[in-house]
C-alpha positions in Angstrom: 0.0 0.0 0.0 1.2 3.5 -0.9 0.3 6.3 1.6 0.8 10.0 1.5 0.6 11.5 5.0 0.2 15.2 5.0 0.9 16.8 8.4 1.9 20.0 10.2 4.5 21.1 12.7 2.1 20.8 15.6 1.8 17.1 14.9 5.4 16.5 14.0 6.1 13.9 16.8 3.0 11.7 16.3 3.4 11.9 12.5 7.0 10.5 12.8 5.8 7.8 15.2 3.1 6.9 12.7 5.6 6.8 9.8 7.9 4.5 11.8 5.0 2.2 12.6 3.5 2.1 9.1 6.9 1.7 7.3 7.0 -2.0 8.0 3.7 -2.6 6.2 3.4 0.2 3.6 5.2 2.7 1.5 4.8 6.0 3.2 5.4 9.5 1.7 5.5 12.2 4.4 4.6 15.8 3.5 5.1 18.5 6.1 3.5 21.9 5.6 5.6 24.7 7.0 5.5 28.5 7.2 7.1 31.4 9.0 4.6 31.4 11.9 5.0 27.8 13.2 8.7 27.2 13.1 8.9 26.5 16.8 5.8 24.6 18.0 5.3 21.4 19.9 8.3 19.2 18.9 9.1 21.0 15.7 12.0 23.4 16.1 13.2 25.2 12.9 13.3 28.8 13.9 16.7 29.2 12.3 15.4 28.2 8.8 13.8 30.4 6.2 11.6 28.2 4.0 11.2 29.5 0.4 7.8 29.0 -1.3 7.4 25.6 -3.0 8.2 22.0 -2.5 11.6 20.8 -1.3 13.3 17.7 0.1 13.0 17.8 3.9 16.1 15.8 5.0 18.8 18.3 3.9 16.9 21.1 5.6 15.9 19.4 8.9 18.7 16.9 9.5 21.1 19.4 11.0 18.4 20.4 13.6 17.6 16.9 15.0 19.3 14.1 16.8 20.0 10.8 14.9 17.1 9.0 16.7 14.6 11.5 15.2 16.2 11.6 11.8 16.1 7.8 11.7 12.3 8.0 12.1 11.6 10.2 9.1 14.2 8.3 7.0 11.9 5.3 7.2 9.5 7.2 4.8 10.0 6.6 1.1 10.1 10.4 0.7 9.9 13.3 3.1 8.8 16.6 1.5 8.3 20.1 2.8 5.7 22.4 1.3 6.0 26.0 2.1 3.8 29.0 1.1 6.4 31.4 2.3 3.9 33.6 4.2 1.6 34.0 1.1 -2.1 34.3 1.9 -4.3 31.4 1.1 -6.1 33.2 -1.7 -2.9 34.4 -3.3 -2.6 32.9 -6.8 1.0 31.9 -6.1 -0.2 30.0 -3.0 -2.9 28.3 -5.1 -0.2 27.3 -7.6 1.9 25.7 -4.9 -1.0 23.7 -3.7 -1.8 22.6 -7.3 1.9 21.6 -7.7 1.5 19.4 -4.6 -1.7 17.8 -5.7 -0.1 17.0 -9.1 2.8 15.4 -7.3 0.4 13.3 -5.3 -1.4 12.3 -8.5 1.8 11.3 -10.3 2.8 9.3 -7.2 -0.5 7.4 -7.6 -1.0 6.5 -3.9 -3.7 4.4 -2.4 -4.7 7.1 0.0 -4.0 10.7 0.9 -4.2 11.1 4.7 -4.4 14.8 5.8 -3.5 14.8 9.5 -5.7 17.8 10.3 -7.6 19.7 7.7 -8.4 22.5 10.2 -4.9 23.9 10.0 -4.6 23.5 6.2 -6.8 26.2 4.6 -4.6 26.3 1.5 -4.8 22.6 1.0 -8.6 22.7 1.7 -9.0 25.3 -1.0 -7.0 23.2 -3.4 -9.1 20.2 -2.7 -12.3 22.3 -3.2 -11.0 23.5 -6.6 -10.1 20.0 -7.9 -11.0 16.4 -7.0 -8.5 14.6 -4.8 -6.2 12.5 -7.0 -6.8 9.4 -4.7 -9.0 8.3 -1.8 -9.0 11.1 0.8 -8.9 10.7 4.5 -9.3 14.0 6.5 -8.2 14.0 10.1 -9.8 16.3 12.6 -8.0 16.6 16.0 -10.4 19.1 17.6 -14.1 18.6 16.5 -15.2 21.4 18.8 -13.3 24.7 19.6 -11.4 24.9 22.8 -12.3 27.6 25.3 -10.6 30.9 24.3 -9.8 29.5 20.8 -9.1 32.2 18.2 -9.8 32.3 14.5 -12.2 29.3 14.7 -13.8 30.6 11.5 -10.7 29.7 9.6 -11.0 26.1 10.7 -14.7 26.0 10.0 -14.0 27.4 6.5 -11.3 24.7 5.9 -13.9 22.0 6.8 -16.6 23.6 4.6 -14.2 23.5 1.6 -12.6 20.1 2.2 -15.3 17.9 3.8 -17.3 17.5 0.6 -14.2 16.0 -1.1 -13.5 13.5 1.8 -14.0 9.8 1.4 -13.8 9.6 5.2 -13.0 11.6 8.3 -10.7 10.5 11.1 -11.0 11.5 14.8 -9.1 10.3 17.8 -11.7 9.6 20.4 -15.2 8.3 20.4 -16.7 11.5 22.0 -15.0 13.4 19.1 -17.0 11.4 16.6 -20.3 12.5 18.2 -19.1 16.1 18.5 -18.1 16.2 14.8 -21.4 14.7 13.6 -23.4 17.1 15.9 -21.5 20.1 14.5 -21.5 18.9 10.8 -24.9 17.3 10.4 -24.6 17.4 6.6 -21.3 15.4 6.6 -21.8 12.4 4.3 -18.4 10.8 4.7 -17.9 8.0 7.2 -16.2 9.0 10.5 -13.7 6.6 11.9 -12.2 6.6 15.4 -8.5 5.7 15.9 -7.0 6.7 19.2 -3.4 8.0 19.2 -0.6 6.4 21.0 2.0 7.6 23.5 4.6 10.2 22.4 7.9 8.5 22.8 10.7 10.0 20.8 11.3 13.0 23.1 12.1 10.6 25.9 15.2 9.5 23.9 16.6 13.0 23.6 19.3 14.0 26.1 18.1 16.6 28.6 19.8 20.0 28.7 23.1 20.0 30.7 22.0 23.0 32.8 18.7 21.3 33.9 18.9 20.7 37.6 17.3 17.6 39.1 16.4 17.5 42.8 14.8 14.9 45.0 13.8 17.4 47.7 10.1 16.4 47.5 7.3 15.2 45.2 6.8 17.2 42.1 3.4 17.9 40.4 4.1 18.9 36.8 1.8 21.2 34.7 3.3 21.1 31.3 2.6 22.4 27.8 1.4 25.5 26.0 -0.8 27.5 28.3 -4.2 28.7 27.2 -7.6 29.3 28.9 -8.8 25.7 28.5 -5.8 24.2 30.2 -7.2 25.0 33.6 -4.2 26.6 35.3 -6.6 28.6 37.5 -8.0 25.3 38.8 -4.5 24.1 39.6 -3.7 27.2 41.5 -6.8 26.9 43.6 -6.0 23.2 44.4 -2.3 23.8 45.1 -2.8 25.2 48.7 -4.9 22.2 49.6 -2.2 19.9 48.4 0.5 21.8 50.2 -1.4 21.6 53.6 -1.4 17.8 53.2 2.1 17.4 51.6 4.3 20.1 53.1 7.3 19.4 50.8 5.3 19.3 47.6 6.6 21.3 44.6 4.5 22.4 41.7 6.4 22.9 38.4 4.6 24.9 35.7 6.4 24.8 32.4 5.1 26.1 29.1 4.5 29.1 26.9 1.3 31.1 27.2 -0.3 31.4 23.7 -3.1 33.4 22.1 -2.5 36.4 24.3 -3.4 34.5 27.5 -1.9 35.8 30.7 -1.6 33.2 33.5 -2.9 34.2 36.9 -0.5 34.9 39.7 0.6 31.8 41.6 -0.8 31.5 45.1 1.3 31.6 48.2 1.8 28.1 49.7 2.4 27.2 53.3 5.6 25.7 54.7 8.2 24.5 52.4 5.9 23.9 49.4 6.7 25.9 46.3 5.4 26.8 42.9 8.0 27.2 40.2 6.8 28.8 36.9 8.7 28.7 33.6 6.5 30.6 31.2 8.5 30.0 28.0 8.8 27.7 25.1 10.4 24.4 26.4 13.0 23.1 23.9 13.0 19.4 23.0 16.2 18.8 24.8 14.8 20.2 28.0 11.6 18.3 28.1 13.1 15.1 29.6 14.5 17.1 32.5 11.0 18.3 33.5 9.3 14.9 33.2 12.4 13.4 34.9 11.5 15.4 38.0 7.7 14.8 37.9 6.0 12.5 40.3 2.7 13.0 38.6 1.5 15.1 35.6 -1.6 17.1 36.1 -4.1 18.1 33.4 -7.0 20.2 34.9 -8.5 21.0 31.6 -11.9 22.8 31.3 -12.5 21.1 27.9 -10.4 18.9 25.6 -10.2 16.6 22.7 -7.3 14.2 23.2 -4.1 15.6 24.8 -0.6 15.6 23.5 0.6 16.5 27.0 -1.1 13.4 28.4 0.5 11.2 25.7 3.9 12.8 26.3 3.5 12.1 30.0 2.9 8.4 29.2 5.9 8.5 26.9 8.0 9.4 30.0 6.3 6.8 32.1 4.5 9.4 34.2 1.0 8.8 35.5 -1.6 11.6 35.2 -4.3 13.3 37.2 -6.8 14.7 34.7 -10.3 16.1 34.4 -12.8 13.9 32.8 -13.6 16.1 29.8 -13.7 15.4 26.0 -11.7 12.4 25.0 -9.4 12.3 28.0 -11.4 9.5 29.7 -10.7 7.3 26.7 -7.0 7.6 27.3 -6.9 7.3 31.1 -7.6 4.0 32.8 -8.8 4.9 36.3 -6.3 3.7 38.9 -4.1 2.1 36.2 -2.6 4.9 34.2 -4.0 7.8 36.2 -6.9 9.3 38.1 -9.8 11.2 36.7 -11.7 14.1 38.5 -14.7 16.2 37.6 -14.0 19.4 35.7 -14.0 22.6 37.6 -13.7 20.9 41.0 -10.5 22.1 42.6 -11.1 20.1 45.8 -11.4 16.8 43.9 -8.3 17.7 41.9 -6.4 18.3 45.1 -7.6 15.1 46.7 -6.5 13.1 43.7 -3.1 14.6 43.7 -2.7 14.0 47.4 -3.8 10.4 46.9 -1.1 9.9 44.3 1.6 11.5 46.4 0.7 9.7 49.7 -0.1 6.2 48.3 3.3 4.9 47.0 1.8 1.5 46.1 -0.8 3.2 43.9 1.8 5.4 42.3 4.0 2.3 41.6 1.0 0.4 40.1 0.2 3.3 37.9 3.7 3.7 36.6 3.6 0.0 35.7 0.2 0.5 34.1 1.6 3.4 32.0 4.5 1.2 30.9 2.1 -1.6 29.9 -0.3 0.7 28.1 2.5 2.2 26.0 3.4 -1.4 24.8 -0.2 -2.5 24.1 -3.3 -0.3 23.9 -1.5 3.0 23.5 1.2 1.6 21.1 1.8 2.8 17.6 1.6 -0.8 16.4 -2.1 -0.8 17.5 -2.6 2.5 15.6 -0.9 1.1 12.5 -3.2 -2.0 12.5 -6.4 0.1 12.8 -5.3 2.7 10.3 -4.4 0.1 7.7 -7.9 -1.2 8.0 -9.3 2.3 7.5 -7.1 2.9 4.5 -8.0 -0.4 2.9 -11.7 0.4 3.2 -11.4 3.7 1.4 -10.3 2.0 -1.8 -13.5 0.0 -1.7 -15.8 3.0 -1.5 -18.2 3.5 -4.4 -16.6 5.5 -7.2 -13.1 4.8 -6.0 -10.6 2.3 -7.4 -9.7 -0.6 -5.1 -6.7 -0.2 -2.9 -3.9 -2.7 -3.6 -3.5 -5.6 -1.2 -1.5 -4.8 1.9 1.8 -6.5 2.8 1.7 -7.7 6.3 
């Protein structure tokens, strides 16, 4: 089977993990859309690179920026191509021509499926698909069926769906509640909607931590990690923190991540005794992430709303149990008492109680660490994702009006 996977910097890590998993069973061609505004996001770090408009081979550009373990993952792809619009607006004729060039490249490649990782952040590709039929069966991913609290420019994502959904043979979401949310929001959607959950984010765990990162064993550490925006629930954490500190006098809260979308985090509360809150409101480089999770006793996700969570899957990749609110698709990724604990959204007392339970019950914490390790090898492994996605891909070629997909090599 020949697959074109079209992805974005925000999903760089899971895309590489998927390529590595699929490469043993299929011929994968990876396409990464880049522009000047997302050169340092999630695990994608290319702030020193200026991408000219057009298509270009990715390896010569990105190889100097990444460790061998990361380069080895994308080199499992048959090709790895960057597509850049160089800051051109979506409606600019030059941008439209670049998208047309990409779709002709896909057509000439003659793949069995074009899998767009998230159509919401591809308005240029969505416009190109609206102007011309996809050259092969088309699977459109949708990571966030509903907007997050405080989300900006939602109209752009809605427009991308309006343009691209009529061309889709199927739509992919990553949690069952997301399927319902998508169908409720897009009642005229005719394409089948498939659910394939993501797997743990592992490759960052193999990168060496920064030499200057200090690691201390002075007390248990509660980690709040990732880009900080209204829906992440930092206010709830700050309300829960004093309750935890009264029960665990040596507790340390570590808040690490860059505020985005103009969000200003609230002031951290004073804590009693020796308890502390350390805030690092900045972008956390790939090489520093391991040092934060290396200190963490538990990772906390007090979200007000959510789809799935890259922070949750990164926590699992580092073997760290979670305390999370039961919102969106998060309950589909947390096995209660096995990989983490779930609490009601907006309940700071319940959040504090769950964190205290994790920090006081060493047997529970040990069992959950073992549970995370087991889940990353089984239910939350990329091998499971590969198997489920290959079944989805195969079914697309059998849809009415589409040519049959070639037989898979297993």
